[in-house]
C-alpha positions as CSV (number, residue, x, y, z in Angstrom):
1,X,17.6,206.2,17.6
2,X,19.8,202.8,17.3
3,X,18.1,199.4,17.2
4,X,20.4,197.8,19.3
5,X,20.9,197.5,23.0
6,X,23.1,200.3,22.8
7,X,23.0,203.8,21.9
8,X,25.8,205.3,20.4
9,X,27.2,208.7,21.7
10,X,29.2,210.9,19.4
11,X,31.2,213.8,21.0
12,X,32.1,216.9,19.4
13,X,35.9,218.6,21.3
14,X,38.9,216.5,22.5
15,X,39.5,218.9,25.5
16,X,39.5,218.9,29.3
17,X,35.4,218.3,29.5
18,X,35.1,216.3,26.3
19,X,38.0,214.1,27.2
20,X,36.4,213.3,30.7
21,X,32.7,212.8,29.5
22,X,33.9,210.0,27.2
23,X,36.0,208.5,30.0
24,X,32.3,208.6,31.9
25,X,30.3,206.9,28.6
26,X,32.9,203.8,28.5
27,X,33.3,203.3,32.1
28,X,30.0,204.1,33.7
29,X,27.7,204.0,31.4
30,X,25.7,201.2,30.5
31,X,23.7,200.8,28.1
32,X,25.5,203.7,26.2
33,X,28.6,203.6,23.6
34,X,31.2,205.9,22.3
35,X,30.8,205.9,18.7
36,X,32.7,209.0,17.2
37,X,34.8,212.2,18.8
38,X,35.1,215.1,15.7
39,X,38.5,216.6,15.9
40,X,39.8,219.5,13.7
41,X,43.4,218.7,14.4
42,X,45.5,215.5,13.2
43,X,44.5,212.6,15.4
44,X,47.7,211.7,16.0
45,X,48.5,215.3,17.3
46,X,45.9,214.1,20.4
47,X,48.4,211.9,22.7
48,X,46.7,212.7,25.8
49,X,43.1,211.6,24.2
50,X,41.7,208.2,26.4
51,X,40.1,207.2,22.9
52,X,42.6,207.7,19.6
53,X,41.0,204.3,18.1
54,X,37.3,206.9,18.2
55,X,38.4,210.1,17.2
56,X,37.1,211.2,13.4
57,X,37.8,214.3,11.3
58,X,34.7,213.8,9.2
59,X,31.6,215.3,10.9
60,X,29.4,213.0,8.1
61,X,31.1,210.0,10.2
62,X,29.9,211.2,12.8
63,X,26.6,211.7,11.8
64,X,26.5,208.5,10.4
65,X,27.6,206.5,13.5
66,X,26.1,207.9,16.6
67,X,22.1,208.3,17.6
68,X,23.0,211.5,20.1
69,X,25.2,214.4,19.5
70,X,27.0,215.7,22.4
71,X,28.8,219.2,21.9
72,X,31.4,220.5,23.6
73,X,33.7,222.4,21.9
74,X,33.7,225.8,23.5
75,X,33.7,227.1,20.0
76,X,30.4,229.2,18.8
77,X,31.6,229.3,14.9
78,X,32.1,225.2,15.2
79,X,29.9,224.6,16.8
80,X,27.2,226.5,14.8
81,X,28.5,224.0,11.8
82,X,27.6,221.1,13.6
83,X,24.3,221.8,15.3
84,X,22.9,222.6,11.8
85,X,24.2,219.4,10.2
86,X,23.2,217.1,12.8
87,X,19.3,219.1,13.3
88,X,19.7,218.7,9.4
89,X,20.0,214.7,10.2
90,X,17.5,214.4,12.7
91,X,19.7,213.7,15.2
92,X,19.0,215.6,19.2
93,X,21.7,217.4,20.7
94,X,23.1,218.2,24.2
95,X,25.6,220.8,24.4
96,X,27.6,222.0,27.8
97,X,28.8,225.1,25.3
98,X,26.7,228.0,26.7
99,X,28.9,230.3,24.8
100,X,27.3,228.9,21.3
101,X,23.7,228.8,22.9
102,X,23.6,232.6,23.5
103,X,25.5,233.5,20.5
104,X,23.1,231.5,17.8
105,X,21.7,229.0,19.7
106,X,17.9,230.1,19.9
107,X,18.4,229.7,16.0
108,X,17.8,226.1,16.3
109,X,15.8,226.5,20.0
110,X,12.6,225.7,17.3
111,X,14.4,223.1,14.5
112,X,15.1,219.9,16.7
113,X,15.9,218.8,20.3
114,X,19.0,220.8,21.5
115,X,19.7,221.5,25.2
116,X,22.9,222.4,27.3
117,X,23.4,219.5,29.9
118,X,23.2,219.8,33.2
119,X,27.3,220.1,34.8
120,X,28.3,223.5,34.5
121,X,26.6,226.1,35.8
122,X,23.0,227.1,33.9
123,X,22.3,223.5,33.6
124,X,22.7,223.0,38.0
125,X,20.6,226.3,37.8
126,X,17.8,224.4,35.8
127,X,17.8,221.4,37.7
128,X,17.8,223.0,41.0
129,X,14.6,225.1,39.2
130,X,12.9,221.8,38.5
131,X,13.2,220.8,41.6
132,X,12.0,224.2,43.4
133,X,9.1,224.1,41.2
134,X,8.5,220.6,42.3
135,X,7.8,221.6,45.9
136,X,5.7,224.5,45.4
137,X,8.2,227.8,45.1
138,X,8.0,229.9,42.4
139,X,11.4,231.6,41.6
140,X,12.3,234.9,41.5
141,X,16.8,234.8,41.3
142,X,18.5,232.0,39.3
143,X,21.3,232.9,40.9
144,X,25.2,231.7,41.1
145,X,28.2,232.0,42.9
146,X,31.5,232.9,41.7
147,X,34.9,233.4,44.4
148,X,36.9,236.1,42.4
149,X,36.6,238.7,39.8
150,X,39.2,240.8,37.8
151,X,37.7,242.4,34.8
152,X,41.2,242.8,33.0
153,X,43.6,240.2,34.0
154,X,47.5,240.3,32.7
155,X,48.6,237.4,29.9
156,X,51.4,236.4,32.7
157,X,48.5,235.5,35.8
158,X,46.2,234.1,33.5
159,X,49.5,231.8,31.8
160,X,50.2,230.9,35.7
161,X,47.0,230.7,36.6
162,X,45.9,228.2,33.2
163,X,49.0,225.7,33.8
164,X,48.1,225.2,37.6
165,X,44.2,224.2,37.0
166,X,44.9,222.4,34.0
167,X,42.6,224.6,31.4
168,X,43.3,226.7,28.5
169,X,44.8,229.6,29.1
170,X,41.7,230.8,27.4
171,X,39.0,229.5,29.5
172,X,41.2,230.9,32.1
173,X,40.9,234.3,31.4
174,X,36.9,234.1,30.5
175,X,36.2,233.0,33.9
176,X,38.4,235.1,35.7
177,X,37.8,238.2,34.0
178,X,33.5,237.7,34.4
179,X,32.6,236.8,30.5
180,X,32.1,233.9,31.6
181,X,29.5,234.1,34.0
182,X,27.7,237.1,31.8
183,X,27.1,234.3,29.4
184,X,26.1,231.5,31.5
185,X,23.8,233.7,33.0
186,X,22.0,235.3,30.2
187,X,21.6,231.4,28.8
188,X,19.7,231.1,32.2
189,X,17.6,234.7,31.9
190,X,16.9,233.6,28.1
191,X,16.1,229.8,29.4
192,X,13.3,230.8,32.2
193,X,12.1,234.3,30.8
194,X,14.1,235.8,33.8
195,X,15.5,239.0,32.6
196,X,18.9,241.5,34.0
197,X,18.5,244.6,36.5
198,X,21.2,246.5,34.7
199,X,24.2,245.6,31.6
200,X,26.6,243.5,33.3
201,X,24.2,242.1,36.4
202,X,24.6,243.3,39.4
203,X,27.1,240.4,40.8
204,X,26.9,241.4,44.7
205,X,29.4,241.2,46.9
206,X,29.1,238.9,49.9
207,X,30.6,236.3,52.0
208,X,27.4,235.2,53.3
209,X,25.5,233.6,50.0
210,X,22.2,233.4,51.7
211,X,22.6,237.3,52.3
212,X,23.3,237.9,49.3
213,X,21.0,236.0,47.5
214,X,17.8,237.4,49.6
215,X,19.2,240.9,48.7
216,X,18.9,239.7,44.8
217,X,15.5,238.4,45.6
218,X,14.2,242.0,46.9
219,X,15.1,243.8,43.8
220,X,13.4,240.9,41.8
221,X,10.5,241.9,43.5
222,X,11.0,245.8,43.5
223,X,11.2,244.6,39.5
224,X,8.1,242.5,40.0
225,X,9.9,239.8,37.4
226,X,12.6,236.6,38.0
227,X,15.9,237.6,37.3
228,X,18.9,235.9,36.4
229,X,22.7,237.1,38.6
230,X,25.0,236.5,41.0
231,X,27.3,236.4,43.8
232,X,30.6,237.1,44.4
233,X,31.0,235.8,47.0
234,X,35.1,234.0,47.9
235,X,35.7,230.4,49.2
236,X,32.0,229.8,47.6
237,X,31.0,227.4,44.5
238,X,27.7,226.3,43.3
239,X,24.7,227.9,42.0
240,X,21.2,228.8,44.3
241,X,17.2,229.4,43.2
242,X,15.9,232.0,45.7
243,X,11.7,231.3,45.9
244,X,8.6,232.7,47.5
245,X,6.0,229.5,48.8
246,X,2.7,230.1,49.8
247,X,2.5,231.8,53.3
248,X,0.5,228.8,54.8
249,X,3.6,227.0,54.8
250,X,5.7,229.4,56.5
251,X,6.3,226.9,60.0
252,X,6.6,223.8,57.7
253,X,9.8,225.9,56.0
254,X,11.1,226.8,59.2
255,X,11.1,223.6,61.1
256,X,13.0,222.6,58.0
257,X,15.9,225.3,58.4
258,X,15.1,227.2,55.7
259,X,14.6,230.4,58.1
260,X,11.6,232.9,58.3
261,X,10.6,233.7,54.4
262,X,9.3,234.9,52.6
263,X,12.1,234.4,50.5
264,X,13.8,230.9,50.8
265,X,17.4,230.2,49.4
266,X,18.1,226.9,47.9
267,X,21.4,225.9,47.1
268,X,23.3,223.4,45.7
269,X,27.7,223.8,46.6
270,X,29.2,222.2,43.9
271,X,28.8,221.5,39.3
272,X,30.4,218.6,38.1
273,X,31.1,219.5,34.3
274,X,31.9,216.5,32.5
275,X,30.6,214.0,35.5
276,X,26.7,215.2,34.8
277,X,25.7,215.5,31.5
278,X,25.3,211.5,31.2
279,X,22.2,212.7,33.6
280,X,20.9,215.0,30.5
281,X,21.9,212.3,28.1
282,X,20.2,209.6,29.5
283,X,17.1,212.0,30.0
284,X,17.0,213.2,26.6
285,X,17.5,209.3,25.5
286,X,14.3,208.7,27.8
287,X,12.2,211.3,25.8
288,X,12.4,213.8,29.0
289,X,13.2,217.1,26.4
290,X,15.5,219.9,26.7
291,X,16.5,220.8,30.2
292,X,17.6,224.5,29.5
293,X,18.4,226.4,25.8
294,X,18.3,230.0,24.5
295,X,14.8,229.9,23.6
296,X,13.4,230.9,20.1
297,X,13.1,234.3,21.4
298,X,16.1,235.0,23.4
299,X,15.7,238.6,25.3
300,X,19.8,238.7,26.8
301,X,22.5,238.8,24.6
302,X,26.4,239.2,25.6
303,X,28.1,242.1,24.1
304,X,31.6,243.1,23.7
305,X,33.3,245.5,25.9
306,X,36.4,246.6,25.3
307,X,39.4,246.3,28.0
308,X,41.8,248.6,26.5
309,X,42.2,251.2,23.7
310,X,42.0,249.1,20.6
311,X,43.2,250.5,16.9
312,X,41.5,250.1,13.9
313,X,43.0,247.2,12.3
314,X,43.4,244.9,15.0
315,X,43.4,241.5,15.0
316,X,41.1,239.4,17.3
317,X,41.3,235.5,17.0
318,X,38.9,235.0,19.3
319,X,37.3,237.6,22.2
320,X,36.3,235.7,24.3
321,X,39.0,234.7,26.4
322,X,41.5,237.2,24.9
323,X,42.7,240.6,26.6
324,X,41.0,242.9,24.5
325,X,37.6,242.2,24.6
326,X,35.0,240.7,28.1
327,X,31.5,240.3,28.2
328,X,28.2,241.7,29.3
329,X,24.8,240.1,29.8
330,X,22.4,243.0,28.4
331,X,18.9,243.6,27.4
332,X,19.0,243.4,23.3
333,X,16.4,245.8,23.6
334,X,18.8,248.0,25.0
335,X,21.7,247.3,22.7
336,X,20.8,247.7,19.1
337,X,23.0,247.0,16.5
338,X,25.6,245.2,19.1
339,X,27.6,242.3,18.0
340,X,27.2,239.1,20.5
341,X,31.2,238.3,22.0
342,X,30.7,234.9,20.9
343,X,30.5,235.9,17.1
344,X,33.6,238.1,17.3
345,X,36.7,235.5,15.8
346,X,38.8,235.6,13.5
347,X,38.2,239.5,13.1
348,X,39.5,242.8,12.6
349,X,38.8,245.9,14.0
350,X,37.2,248.3,11.1
351,X,37.7,251.6,13.6
352,X,39.9,252.8,16.9
353,X,37.8,251.6,19.7
354,X,38.2,253.2,23.4
355,X,38.2,251.3,26.2
356,X,35.2,250.9,27.4
357,X,33.2,251.4,24.8
358,X,31.0,248.4,23.6
359,X,31.1,247.1,19.5
360,X,28.3,246.5,17.6
361,X,28.4,245.2,14.1
362,X,30.0,248.3,12.4
363,X,32.8,248.0,14.6
364,X,34.8,244.1,13.4
365,X,35.1,243.2,10.3
366,X,34.1,239.4,10.6
367,X,34.8,236.7,8.3
368,X,31.9,234.7,6.7
369,X,30.5,232.0,8.5
370,X,27.3,230.0,8.8
371,X,27.4,231.6,12.5
372,X,27.6,235.6,11.8
373,X,24.5,235.0,8.9
374,X,22.6,233.3,12.2
375,X,23.8,235.8,14.6
376,X,22.8,239.0,12.3
377,X,19.7,237.7,11.3
378,X,19.5,237.6,15.4
379,X,20.6,240.6,16.8
380,X,21.6,243.4,13.9
381,X,18.2,244.6,14.1
382,X,16.4,246.0,17.4
383,X,14.9,243.9,19.8
384,X,11.5,245.0,21.4
385,X,11.3,245.8,24.3
386,X,10.1,243.0,27.4
387,X,6.9,243.0,28.2
């Protein structure tokens, strides 16, 4: 670490999340300084970025001038290269990139300090999980709240909502078609040794979070294993953890408005993305260790499902947030040979794919990359069943 009074924070990415985090570091983070921000674009082509003097296109300069790296590019292939270099340089890495975590993140989990940040739903669930366990709760459900789902939105719809919300079309699409929440909950499952009830999860429709979360807890009890899942509840946002507690605590918990048990629903009705990354950065710098990551031995992956018929030879620039494929969480042991949706970038479809089919490595031609090498080592071979 830097021996000066300020720890130097390097950032990867210049989008909505990265820009917001950089503002927090510069204006609200005593003892920290924004050192360098890595971009693949010409710095002159980033007119909206708040600190243009910190931009660099040199990965080596980023590493040389930073004590900790925050990766929030949203790009799996790029993040894999950056994290690999950071690990080799001995730099701790904080990500807000669940797409990277569930695709190649496991390969790095035992090679250095790498953690997903609080702020996005997985990190917020992890923070709530820590609090729940400290209070004596035994988690059964690690839950997410989703307000809207459309498995196959149109380009016109996504362009409209992208402009209205001020985020990219790709992000808007991955949020809308469910790919993002499948990725997030796969990461959560792997982080806490949980599983899923079925491919794609339950995603119960219930505007009453208490009822929906409790029903998921019943299913987890029947499975005899903690689960990661979500409730589709229009008008709600945030995360929840459902747990049990000692039977002798029933009266006190009832008095404190948590109900009659045996399932107790703890909610966090917000997640503040770039504003909360700083909490995980300070955690790492203070020696607090990993909040969550995909672990070295994941049991859940995110498969690619065709939204429509896809002819042989069709190019796919990026599967996540596109109109051809969407992601579903699946147990790795159930989907041998699947290609994780996060790996499908700059690819070409090798055979005709029917709507609803799951893609395997043999179904797409993927250009050489470090991410592909790692992904094949992690997912190309069948995995052992979950105990």
